[in-house]
N, C-alpha and C positions, 0 to 999 in steps of 0.2 A: 557192503562195499566189496571192491574187487581185490583179488590177488593178481598182481601184474609181474610178469617176468620181463626183464630188460636184458637182451642177449645180442650178440654180434652175428651178422649175416655172412661175414667174410673171414679174414685171417686174424682178426683182432685189430686194435687201434682205431676202431670206428667212431669212438666218442661216447661210449656207454657211461662213463663216469659223469660227463656233463648232463646226460639225459637223466641219470639217477638223481643227481644233485637237484636238477630242476623239478622233477616230479616228487621228490621227497617232501617238499613243502606241504603237500596234501596227503601225506602218508603218516601212519602211526609207527610203522616198522620198516627198516631196510635191512635185508639179510643177504650176506654172501653165502653161496651154496656150493662152490667148488673152487679149485685152484688155490694158490698161495701168494707168495710175494714175488712171483715170477713175471707179473704184468702190472703195469701202473695205470691208474685212472687219473687223468689230469683234469683239475678243476680250477677255474679262475673265478674269484669273487672279491668282495671288499677287503678280505683279510690278506689277499695275495694270490699267488699261484702255487698249487699243491699237486704233487704226484703221489697218490695213495696207492700203496702196494698191498697192504694187509687190512686196513680199516675199510669198512663199507663207506660208500660215497654219500651217506646221509649224515655224516658227523658234523656238518656245518649248520645243521638245523637243531637247535637245543631241545626241541620238543619231540624229536624223533628218537626211537629206540633202535640202535644199530646192533645187529646180531651176526656173529660168525657161527655158521651152522656146522653140523657134524660132517658134512661133505667137504669142508674146506681144509686146506693144509695150513695148520696154525703155526706160524713162525713167531714165537713169543718175543724174541729180540727185536724184530722189525716192528711188531705191534706196539711194544712199549716205547720204542724210539719215535714212532709216528705220533703217539700221544704226547710225548714231550715236545715235538716240533709244533704241534697245534697249540699247545699252551704257550710256547715261546712267541708265537705269532699273534697272541691275543684272542684265539678262538675259545669260546666258552667250553668248559669240559663237557664232552659229549656223553650221552647215555649209551653205554656199551655193555653187551652181554656176549659171553663165549660159551658155546656148547660144551658140556662136560664130556661129550663123546667125540668132540673134534680131536683129531690126532695131531701130534706135535712134530714139526720139522726140527731135526736135531743137527748139531754141528757136523757129525759125520755124513749126513746127507749132502750138505754143501760140499764137503771134502770129496766125496766119491763122485759127485756130479762133475766137479772141475777136473779131477784126475782122468775120468773116462773121456771127457771132451778133449782133453789134451792128448790122450792116447789115440783117439780117432783122427785127430788132425783135420786134414781136408775132407775126410769122410764123416765129420761130425754133423750133428743135427741142428746146430745153431742154438744150443742150450743157453739159457740165461745164467746157468751155474748157481741157481738158488736152491738146489737140492730136490727139485720136484720129482724127477723120475725115480731116484732112489727112495724118496719118501713113499710114493705110491706103490713101488715094488714091495716095500716093507709092509704097507697097509694090506695088500692083497696076499702077502705071504704070512699074514697073521703075526707079524713081528712089530707092529706099531705100538706107540705109546699114546694112550688117550689122556686128555687133560685131567680127568678124574684120577688117573694113576699117579699124577705128580704129588698127591697128598697122602700117598701110601709109600713111604721111603723104602721099605724092605722089598715090596712088590716092584717098585721102580728099579731098584738095583738089580733084581733078578731078571727083569725084562731087558735091561740094558746089556747085561752079560750074555743073555741068550741071543740078542740081536748082533752083538759084536763078535761072537764066536766065528761065524763064517766071514764076516767083513774083515777081520784081522788077517785071515788067510789071503784074501784078495789084496789087502793093503800091502802085505809083505811080499807076496810071490808074484802078483801081477803088476802092481804099481811101484814096488820098491819103496814103500812108505812105512815108517815105524807103526807098530800096532797101537791101539787105543785101549786104555783101561777104564772100565766103568766108574771106578772110584774117582777118577779125575773129572768126569762129567757131572757127578752128582751135586757137588756144592753149588756151582753156578746155576744148575737147573732148579735146585730147590729154592735158591734165592729168587729166581725169576718166578717160580710158582707162587711165592708169597705175594709178589707184586700183582700177579694175575688173579689171585684168589677172589677179590671183590667182584669180579666179572663172571665167574664160572657158575653155571646153573644148567638146569634142564630146559634148554631153549625150544626143544621140539614141543613140549607140553605148553610152553608159553605161547608159541605161534598157533598151535591148535586152538587154544582158548581164545586167542585174539581173532582168529578166523570165525569161530562160532559166535563171537560177540559182534561181528560185522565190522571189525576195524580194517583199515586199508594197509596192505602189505606189499612192499616192493621186493622182488627177488633179483639180486644183481649178479649177472654172469660175468665171467672173465674170458678173454680171448674171443674167438668167433667160431662159427660152425665148421669152417674148413680146417680148424685145428683139433676137431674132435677125433679121438683115437679110433673110433669105429667107422665114422662116416667122412672123415676129413682126408687130408693129404698125408696119410700114414706112410712112412714113419716120421714125417716132419710135422708131428702133431704134439699136443701136450699130453699129459698122462691122466687127465680126468675128463669126464664128459662135459662139453661146453654147450650142450643143448638144453632147451627149455624143458624137454621131457625128463631130464635128470633133476630139475630144480625142486620138485616136491621131495625127492629123496634126500638131496644134499642140504636142503633147508629144514626139512622136517615139518611139512604141511601135507594135508590130504591130497592125493593125486587129482581129485576132481576140483580142487580149489582154484586153480589158475584159469581165469576167464579172459585174460588179456595178455598177449605176447607181442612186445615191441621189438622188432628186429632193427637194430641200428645199422645203417648203411652209409658209407662215405660217398661223396659225389665223385670220387675217383678211387683208385685202389692203392693200398699201402700194406706193407707187412714187415715185420722184423723176424729174421731167422732164415734158415735154409729151406730148400724145397722148390718145386716148380711154381713159377709165377708168370703166367703167359703174357700179360700185358706190360711187363716190366720195361721201364724206360732207362736208357743209359745216356751218358754224355751230357751235353749242355741242356737238352730238353728235360731230362730227368732231374738235373741239378736245380733247374728253375722251379719245377713243381715242388721239389723237396724244400727249397728255400722258402717258398710262399706258403706252404702247407701249415695248418694249425696255427697256434698262437705264437710259436717261435720256431717254425720249421718242423719237418718230419724227422724227429729223432726219438728213439725209444725212451719211454719214461723210466724204464727199469735199467736198461743197459747203456743208454746214451748213444747207442749205435745209430748211424743214419738208416732210416727206414728205406726199404726198397719201394719205389713208387711206380704207378702205371695208370692207364686210363680206366674208366669204369668198365667193369667186366660183367656183362649181362648173364652169361651162362653160370658163372660162379655165384652171382647174387641171387638168381632165380633158384638155384640149388640150395643155397644157404637159407633162404626164406622158407623153402619147402621143408627142410630138415627141422627148422625151428618151429614150424607150425604158426608162422607169423600171422597175427590178425591185423597188424599195421606196421608201417615203416616209419622210422625217424631218420630223416636224411640230414647228414651233417656236412659241414665244410663247403657248402655251395658257394660261399663268398670267395673261396680260394681261386676258383676258375674264372674270376672276373677279368683277368689279364689277357684272356685268349679271344681272338676274333672268331676262331673256329675250334670246336671241341671234338676230338676223336673219341669214340666209344667202341668197345669190343662187342659185336653182335653175335659172334660165333667163333669157333676155332677151326683151323685147317691143319690136318695131319695126314701125311702120305697121300695127298690128293683127295682126302675125304673131309667133308664139312661136318663138324660136330656142333650141334646146337644145345646139347645137354652136357653137364659137367661130368667128365669121365673119371675112372679110377686113376690113381697116381701114375701107374705105369704108362697110361695113354696120354697123360699130360706132358710127359717128357718129349720134347721135339715139336709140340703143338705151337702154332703161330696164331696171332689174333687176326680175325677178319674184322676190319675196322669200317665204320661209317662215320660221317662227320655231321655234327649238329652246329647250328649258328651260335656263336658266343654273344654275350650281352655287353661286354666291354665297359663295365662300370662297377663301382664299389657298391656292394649290397649290405654292408655292415650296419647301416642305419635304418634299413627297411624293417618294419614291424608288422605289416599285413601282407598276406599272400597276394592280394589284389594289386599291391603296389610294386610287386616285382616286375622287372622288364619282361616283355612277351617272350623273349628267347629263353630267359631263366625259367619261366613257367612251362615252356615247351620241354625244357630239359627235365624238369620234375615229372612231367607227364610221360616222357620216354622211360624214365626209371620205373615209374609205376606200372607201365605197360610191360616192360621187360621182366619185372619181378613177379607180376601178377598179384600184387598186394598194394593196397592203398597207401600213399604217402600222407600220413596224418600230421606230420610236423616237419619243419625245415629250419635248420640252424644256419645262421649267417654270421657267426662269430663265436668266440669261446665263452662268453658270459651268459648267465641265466636269461637275461632280458633280450638276448639276441636269438630267441627261439620263437619261430612263427608257427602258430597252431592253425590248421586248416579246418 
């Protein structure tokens, strides 16, 4: 069986959660391999509408084992709260395992994230204030706390004190905030650790064994290629790699295991957060697309902020699919564009009199304008269509354009938020 990575081709918010939820039905494992609670995957099913921030998107399938891998930023409080929310909604208790090597997002990561974003003001990066940048800074500075450390109280205390030594200097002298004592963090952290204990294990060995046994594994990415810190719109990026190339590392599977990479692409563009966004729409045109987008409009699943929206961006999508090594595209939200008689798409950028057909570095995106072409709309509701052949001719032409622009086959098309609204080609 295959190991499949489901990743975003753009800025995030492409609909990866829905795709993971839909494909999980045929999988044995679904694993999160990077990121933390800073992005939400929205899923609509018979139990209701859910925005998952920490749990993998396979939790609605009782036979699927859901894994939080060593590359993820483990926010225990968010994880436990989401489990409680599922139970309150009547969802059967999911199978969940957490890597003993996953590092833990701590309260001072949230605090520092918010204080720094406040200090930066208008120069901020649009942080979700979920502690992600301070968490990954600690991880790479070797100051992180692994899940396994939670069950060694003396070691945990020492590590907290070591981490807080420099942070308290910043809190007092840069942010004017009282210092934090390790002893105040220990009791609630140890209490959370006990609640987490049944889930903690060596997930890397588990997934290696599953791969050798031929079981099907889904690796679920967070955000999109353009938020990658190395290849994306740095510094308006996240702090972990969003690329399928990192998936074997962050999940703990052999690097040769991944044979299928699904790049999720939205039929138009959207993003939450700061940074250059060439096709962005403003005014009534943008408000109309935002209102119609998704299941309940384009608003961030984590922050609730209105998403920035724009037309489909061919240079950005082609670049994102290339970075991801996409073997196929899952196209989402095609139904949203049914209100338009004519659909603009961005075929290239123009900057200082130069036409750019490839996605440039961040500095060259500033001041770039979209070069638009217009495709015919189909002017009807697609939400009830279940076969590609039954789509209007103009909708099929639009899919063909995206396939040609990205250079990757569109293997599935979503015409609504529910599992059954996914058309396989």
